[in-house]
N, C-alpha and C positions, 0 to 999 in steps of 0.2 A: 461548592464543596469547599471543605475547609481543607483537605489535605490530599495529595495525588492517590493515597491508599483509601481514602473514602470515595474518591473520584472513580478509582478503579472498580471498588465494589459495587458502587451505583451503576456504571456502565455494564459490569458483567450481569447485574442482576436485570437489566434489559435484553439481554443476548440468549436467544432460544437455542439449545442443542437438540439436532435431529440425530438420532442414533442410525447407524448403517446405511446412510446416504452421501454419496451418490452409489455407495457399494457397500457391502458387509464389512465391518471392522473399522470404517470410518465415522468419526463422530464430527459431523457438519456444525459450524458454528454460525447460526442465522442471524446476521445483522440486521435484516429487514424489519426487527422488532425493535430495534435502538432507532432506525431512521422515523419509526413512528412514532416515537415521543420527541416532541419539538425541545423539550428541555435538554434530553441527552444529547440530541444532535446539535443543538447549539454548542453545549459545553465540550464535545468532542471537537468541533471546528474552531472554538476558542483554544483549546488546548495545543492543537495543531498549529495555530496562528503564532502562538509563541515559539514554536519551533521554526518557523518560517523568519521571524524576527531574529532570533539568535544565532542561526545561520546563514543569515543575509540571502535569502532566497531571490531569484528573479523568474523563475519558472517552476510551474507545478507539473509534475507527469504523473497522471494516474493510469493504474492498471486496469484492464477491462474484467468485470464489469461494474463490481460493486465500488470499486476505487473510482469510478467516474463520478459517483454521487458525492464521496467526500472531497474528492478532486476539485470538482467544480465548486461546490460551495467555498471550499478554501481560498481557490483562485478569485472567486468574487471577493470575498472578505479581504483578502491581500491585495487588489487590483494588479495582479499579475497574469501574465499568460497561462494558458492551459494546454497541455499536451496529451494526447491519447496514445495509451500503449495498447494496441488491441490484438485479437487473436488473428491469425492469418486470413488474408483474404477479405478484410473489413474495410481497408483503407483505400479511397479512389485514386490517389496520385502515387508516384515512384516511392517505394518503400526500401528500407532495410529490414533484414528479419534476424531472429536467432531461435535456436531451438532449444528446450530445458526439459527436465524432468519436473513432474507434478508428483504430489504425495501418492496419487492413484493413477499415474500415466504419465504420457509424454505430449508435449505440445509446442506451437510455434507462435511466437511474438512478432509484431512487426511496428515500426513507427515512420511516419514518412520522413523523407530523405532531408527535408528542409525543416523538421520539426525543431531543432535546436541548433545553436552554432557555438563556435570557441568563445569563451567568456561567461557563457550562461552557467548560473548555479543552481542546481536543479534538486528540488525535494522530490522523491517518488513516493508516492501516497497508493497505499491497497488497504483492504479491509483485514487481511490477516497474514501474519507470517508462519508459514508452514515449515517447507524445506528450504526455501529461501530461492529456489530456482527461477522462480518467473522475476522476481526482483533484480536477481543477479544477471540474467538474459537482458533484462530492460537497462540496466547500468552498462553492460558490454555495447548494447545498442549507442545508448547516449554519449558514453565515452568516445566510441568509434567517430560520432560526428564531431568531435572535438570539445564538446560540453565537460562540465565537473559535476558529478553527482556528489552532494555534500551531505545528504541525508535520507532516511527512510522514514515515513511515519506509517503506522499500521494501529487500527483498533486492537487488534488482538495478536499476542505472540503466542505459538504453541511452542515452548522451550524444548520440550522434549523431542521435538524432530529435528532440531539443531539447525534451523534457518537463520535466527538470529545471531547466533555465533559465527556461522559462514560469512553474513552480511559483515560483521564487525571485523572479521579476519580480512575483509576485501576493502578494509578502510571505511567503511561507511558508519556514519551516527544513525544509530536506531532507536527510534522512539515508539514503544507501543502502550497504549493507555491502559491494557489490561494484559493478564495472561490466563491461559487454562490449561490445566494437566489433561492427560488422556483420561483420566479416572473421575473428570467432573463431568 
Protein backbone atom coordinates (compact mmCIF):
# COMPACT_ATOMS: atom_id res chain seq x y z
CA UNK A 1 0.00 0.00 0.00
CA UNK A 2 1.29 3.43 -0.86
CA UNK A 3 -0.21 5.42 2.05
CA UNK A 4 -1.78 4.83 5.44
CA UNK A 5 -5.11 5.99 3.98
CA UNK A 6 -4.86 3.44 1.15
CA UNK A 7 -3.98 0.72 3.68
CA UNK A 8 -6.92 1.67 5.92
CA UNK A 9 -9.32 1.66 2.96
CA UNK A 10 -8.02 -1.74 1.85
CA UNK A 11 -8.38 -3.24 5.33
CA UNK A 12 -11.87 -1.81 5.77
CA UNK A 13 -12.90 -3.48 2.52
CA UNK A 14 -11.90 -6.84 4.05
CA UNK A 15 -13.93 -6.43 7.27
CA UNK A 16 -17.53 -7.61 7.42
CA UNK A 17 -20.18 -5.67 9.35
CA UNK A 18 -22.77 -7.83 11.13
CA UNK A 19 -25.77 -5.74 12.17
CA UNK A 20 -27.56 -6.31 15.46
CA UNK A 21 -25.06 -8.84 16.84
CA UNK A 22 -24.56 -9.94 19.58
CA UNK A 23 -27.65 -7.89 20.45
CA UNK A 24 -29.90 -5.33 18.74
CA UNK A 25 -28.23 -1.99 18.10
CA UNK A 26 -24.67 -3.35 17.96
CA UNK A 27 -22.80 -3.24 14.65
CA UNK A 28 -20.24 -6.01 15.07
CA UNK A 29 -17.05 -5.65 13.02
CA UNK A 30 -16.04 -9.16 11.97
CA UNK A 31 -12.29 -9.32 11.35
CA UNK A 32 -12.31 -13.04 10.53
CA UNK A 33 -12.76 -12.04 6.89
CA UNK A 34 -9.57 -9.97 7.15
CA UNK A 35 -7.71 -12.96 8.63
CA UNK A 36 -8.88 -15.02 5.66
CA UNK A 37 -6.96 -12.77 3.25
CA UNK A 38 -3.22 -13.57 3.45
CA UNK A 39 -2.09 -10.24 1.99
CA UNK A 40 -4.32 -8.20 4.29
CA UNK A 41 -3.20 -10.25 7.29
CA UNK A 42 0.48 -9.83 6.37
CA UNK A 43 0.05 -6.07 5.87
CA UNK A 44 -1.63 -5.76 9.26
CA UNK A 45 1.20 -7.62 11.04
CA UNK A 46 3.82 -5.53 9.20
CA UNK A 47 2.11 -2.29 10.25
CA UNK A 48 2.04 -3.39 13.89
CA UNK A 49 5.69 -4.49 13.66
CA UNK A 50 6.59 -0.87 12.94
CA UNK A 51 4.85 0.12 16.21
CA UNK A 52 6.87 -2.46 18.11
CA UNK A 53 10.12 -1.11 16.75
CA UNK A 54 9.16 2.55 17.26
CA UNK A 55 8.08 1.94 20.87
CA UNK A 56 10.95 -0.44 21.71
CA UNK A 57 8.56 -3.21 22.80
CA UNK A 58 9.85 -6.33 24.51
CA UNK A 59 6.51 -8.04 25.30
CA UNK A 60 3.30 -8.46 23.30
CA UNK A 61 0.05 -8.75 25.30
CA UNK A 62 -3.00 -9.92 23.39
CA UNK A 63 -6.64 -9.67 24.44
CA UNK A 64 -8.97 -12.69 24.30
CA UNK A 65 -9.85 -13.89 21.68
CA UNK A 66 -9.29 -12.27 18.28
CA UNK A 67 -6.37 -10.35 19.74
CA UNK A 68 -4.61 -13.71 20.18
CA UNK A 69 -4.49 -14.19 16.42
CA UNK A 70 -2.92 -10.79 15.84
CA UNK A 71 -0.69 -10.90 18.90
CA UNK A 72 0.62 -14.38 18.21
CA UNK A 73 1.59 -13.49 14.66
CA UNK A 74 3.16 -10.23 15.83
CA UNK A 75 5.15 -11.87 18.66
CA UNK A 76 6.43 -14.44 16.16
CA UNK A 77 7.37 -11.71 13.67
CA UNK A 78 9.13 -9.63 16.34
CA UNK A 79 10.78 -12.55 18.19
CA UNK A 80 9.23 -11.31 21.44
CA UNK A 81 7.42 -13.02 24.33
CA UNK A 82 3.64 -13.34 24.08
CA UNK A 83 1.28 -12.74 27.03
CA UNK A 84 -2.39 -13.73 27.15
CA UNK A 85 -5.09 -11.45 28.57
CA UNK A 86 -7.93 -13.92 29.09
CA UNK A 87 -11.53 -14.01 30.17
CA UNK A 88 -11.96 -15.02 33.80
CA UNK A 89 -11.39 -18.69 34.60
CA UNK A 90 -9.37 -19.59 31.49
CA UNK A 91 -5.81 -19.43 32.84
CA UNK A 92 -4.44 -22.40 34.80
CA UNK A 93 -1.95 -20.68 37.11
CA UNK A 94 -2.23 -17.97 39.78
CA UNK A 95 -3.81 -14.86 38.26
CA UNK A 96 -4.59 -11.21 38.87
CA UNK A 97 -7.93 -9.94 37.57
CA UNK A 98 -9.85 -6.76 36.77
CA UNK A 99 -13.51 -6.07 36.02
CA UNK A 100 -14.52 -3.73 33.21
CA UNK A 101 -17.52 -2.54 31.20
CA UNK A 102 -18.10 -3.58 27.60
CA UNK A 103 -20.13 -1.78 24.98
CA UNK A 104 -22.90 -4.30 25.75
CA UNK A 105 -22.26 -5.65 29.28
CA UNK A 106 -19.61 -6.32 31.94
CA UNK A 107 -16.75 -8.80 32.12
CA UNK A 108 -13.60 -9.78 33.98
CA UNK A 109 -10.15 -10.39 32.52
CA UNK A 110 -7.11 -12.08 34.02
CA UNK A 111 -3.41 -12.45 33.40
CA UNK A 112 -0.96 -14.82 35.01
CA UNK A 113 0.68 -13.24 38.05
CA UNK A 114 4.09 -13.84 36.44
CA UNK A 115 3.14 -12.75 32.91
CA UNK A 116 5.27 -9.60 33.06
CA UNK A 117 7.76 -7.90 35.31
CA UNK A 118 9.18 -4.47 36.08
CA UNK A 119 11.13 -3.16 33.10
CA UNK A 120 8.95 -4.86 30.49
CA UNK A 121 7.71 -2.54 27.73
CA UNK A 122 4.34 -3.92 26.69
CA UNK A 123 2.23 -3.44 23.56
CA UNK A 124 -1.41 -4.47 24.06
CA UNK A 125 -3.00 -5.87 20.90
CA UNK A 126 -6.71 -6.35 20.20
CA UNK A 127 -8.97 -6.47 17.19
CA UNK A 128 -10.83 -3.25 17.97
CA UNK A 129 -11.19 -0.35 20.35
CA UNK A 130 -14.78 0.39 21.34
CA UNK A 131 -15.25 1.87 24.83
CA UNK A 132 -11.65 1.10 25.81
CA UNK A 133 -12.70 -0.85 28.90
CA UNK A 134 -10.89 -4.08 28.06
CA UNK A 135 -7.58 -2.40 27.26
CA UNK A 136 -7.81 -0.11 30.30
CA UNK A 137 -8.41 -3.16 32.52
CA UNK A 138 -5.45 -4.96 30.91
CA UNK A 139 -3.31 -1.85 31.41
CA UNK A 140 -4.26 -1.78 35.10
CA UNK A 141 -3.21 -5.42 35.54
CA UNK A 142 0.07 -5.03 33.66
CA UNK A 143 0.96 -1.87 35.56
CA UNK A 144 0.09 -3.59 38.87
CA UNK A 145 2.80 -6.15 38.07
CA UNK A 146 5.30 -3.34 37.49
CA UNK A 147 5.53 -3.38 33.71
CA UNK A 148 4.99 -0.37 31.46
CA UNK A 149 2.24 -0.33 28.84
CA UNK A 150 3.72 1.84 26.11
CA UNK A 151 1.19 1.29 23.36
CA UNK A 152 -2.03 -0.17 22.07
CA UNK A 153 -2.46 -1.63 18.60
CA UNK A 154 -5.86 -2.45 17.13
CA UNK A 155 -7.14 -3.18 13.68
CA UNK A 156 -10.26 -1.03 14.17
CA UNK A 157 -11.12 2.07 16.16
CA UNK A 158 -14.74 2.98 16.79
CA UNK A 159 -14.08 6.64 17.73
CA UNK A 160 -17.73 7.51 18.40
CA UNK A 161 -17.61 5.18 21.43
CA UNK A 162 -14.74 7.17 22.96
CA UNK A 163 -12.36 4.33 23.77
CA UNK A 164 -9.30 5.61 21.93
CA UNK A 165 -9.72 9.02 23.61
CA UNK A 166 -9.82 7.34 27.05
CA UNK A 167 -6.72 5.31 26.22
CA UNK A 168 -4.80 8.41 25.16
CA UNK A 169 -5.94 10.19 28.33
CA UNK A 170 -4.45 7.24 30.26
CA UNK A 171 -1.10 8.00 28.61
CA UNK A 172 -1.16 5.26 26.01
CA UNK A 173 0.11 5.55 22.44
CA UNK A 174 -2.82 4.29 20.32
CA UNK A 175 -2.51 2.97 16.78
CA UNK A 176 -5.57 1.69 14.93
CA UNK A 177 -5.19 0.69 11.31
CA UNK A 178 -8.67 1.87 10.34
CA UNK A 179 -11.82 3.28 11.88
CA UNK A 180 -15.53 2.86 11.38
CA UNK A 181 -18.39 5.19 12.24
CA UNK A 182 -21.58 3.70 13.61
CA UNK A 183 -23.29 4.61 10.32
CA UNK A 184 -20.87 2.55 8.20
